C-alpha positions as CSV (number, residue, x, y, z in Angstrom):
1,M,114.2,81.3,90.7
2,Y,111.3,84.3,90.2
3,A,112.3,84.3,86.4
4,L,112.2,80.6,86.3
5,A,108.5,81.2,88.5
6,A,107.0,83.9,86.2
7,G,108.1,81.9,82.7
8,F,106.0,78.5,84.6
9,T,103.4,80.8,85.6
10,I,102.7,82.2,81.9
11,G,102.2,79.0,81.0
12,A,100.3,77.9,83.9
13,G,97.8,81.1,83.2
14,L,97.4,79.9,79.5
15,L,97.1,76.6,80.6
16,S,93.6,77.9,82.2
17,R,91.9,79.9,79.3
18,Q,91.8,75.7,78.0
19,P,88.5,74.3,76.7
20,G,86.6,71.9,79.3
21,L,87.7,72.7,82.9
22,P,85.7,74.3,85.0
23,A,83.7,77.6,84.6
24,W,85.0,78.8,88.2
25,V,88.8,78.2,86.2
26,H,88.6,80.2,83.7
27,A,87.6,83.5,85.3
28,Y,89.5,83.3,88.3
29,A,92.4,81.2,87.5
30,G,95.0,83.6,84.9
31,D,93.9,86.3,86.6
32,A,95.5,85.2,89.8
33,M,98.5,84.2,87.7
34,Y,98.4,86.8,85.8
35,A,99.3,88.5,90.0
36,V,101.6,85.7,90.1
37,M,103.9,86.5,87.4
38,V,103.3,90.3,87.4
39,A,105.2,89.7,91.5
40,C,107.5,87.1,90.1
41,L,109.1,89.6,87.4
42,L,109.2,92.1,89.8
43,R,111.0,90.1,92.4
44,V,114.0,89.5,89.4
45,P,115.6,92.3,90.4
46,W,114.4,92.7,93.9
47,P,114.3,89.6,95.5
48,A,114.9,90.9,99.0
49,R,112.8,94.4,98.9
50,R,109.3,94.5,101.3
51,E,107.7,96.6,98.5
52,T,107.6,94.2,95.3
53,L,104.3,92.6,96.7
54,P,102.4,95.5,97.1
55,A,103.7,97.1,93.6
56,A,102.7,93.8,92.4
57,L,99.7,94.3,93.5
58,S,99.2,98.1,92.9
59,A,100.1,97.1,88.9
60,C,97.9,94.6,88.3
61,W,94.6,96.7,89.9
62,L,95.7,100.1,87.9
63,V,95.7,97.6,84.6
64,E,92.1,96.5,86.0
65,L,91.3,100.2,86.6
66,S,92.6,100.9,83.4
67,Q,89.4,98.8,81.9
68,L,87.7,101.5,82.7
69,W,89.4,104.6,80.3
70,H,88.3,103.4,76.6
71,P,90.1,105.7,74.3
72,A,90.4,104.6,71.2
73,W,94.3,103.9,70.5
74,L,94.0,101.9,74.1
75,D,91.3,99.8,72.3
76,A,93.1,99.1,69.5
77,I,95.7,98.0,71.5
78,R,93.4,95.9,73.4
79,A,92.0,94.1,70.5
80,T,95.6,92.6,69.4
81,R,95.8,89.0,71.5
82,L,99.1,90.4,73.3
83,G,97.1,94.0,74.4
84,A,94.4,91.6,75.8
85,L,96.5,89.3,77.5
86,V,98.8,91.8,79.1
87,L,96.1,95.2,80.1
88,G,92.9,93.0,79.6
89,R,89.5,94.2,77.6
90,G,87.1,94.9,80.8
91,F,86.4,95.7,84.1
92,L,85.3,93.0,86.5
93,V,85.6,94.0,90.6
94,S,86.3,89.9,90.4
95,D,89.5,90.4,88.9
96,L,91.2,92.6,91.9
97,V,90.1,89.4,93.5
98,A,91.9,86.9,91.9
99,Y,94.6,89.3,91.6
100,S,94.7,89.9,95.5
101,V,94.6,86.0,95.5
102,G,97.3,86.0,93.5
103,V,99.9,88.1,94.8
104,G,98.5,86.6,98.3
105,L,99.7,83.3,97.0
106,V,103.5,84.8,96.6
107,A,103.5,86.0,99.7
108,V,102.7,82.4,101.9
109,V,104.9,80.5,99.4
110,E,108.1,82.6,100.2
111,R,106.5,82.3,103.8
112,I,106.8,78.8,103.7
113,V,110.2,78.7,101.5
114,R,112.2,81.4,103.3
115,A,110.9,79.0,107.1
116,P,113.7,78.2,109.0
117,R,114.2,74.4,109.1
118,G,113.1,72.6,112.4
119,G,115.1,69.3,113.6
120,R,119.5,68.7,114.7
């Protein structure tokens, strides 16, 4: 289920960069979806581990913070399409917020899905 969710999230994240969408979608949705994808991918091998969501958020924040470092070899990777999608290009504090929202969204959805069902 998490692998499927990660695949769907990749598609949604890429679609969020399409022209014609509101500016806030371009600015934040892709980054939030990136964090959702990382969280889902970490849940594939460890679906019940509580540490995976904090680890996903930490990984996203580390990638963002790495954008403050600009050795030539890393900038060469970032200059490729895949490198830019995975590692980003420039540091933005707003991305840290978007990553937090994305991982928080995973936590909320998991809580809803796992909630005990009432009724008879």
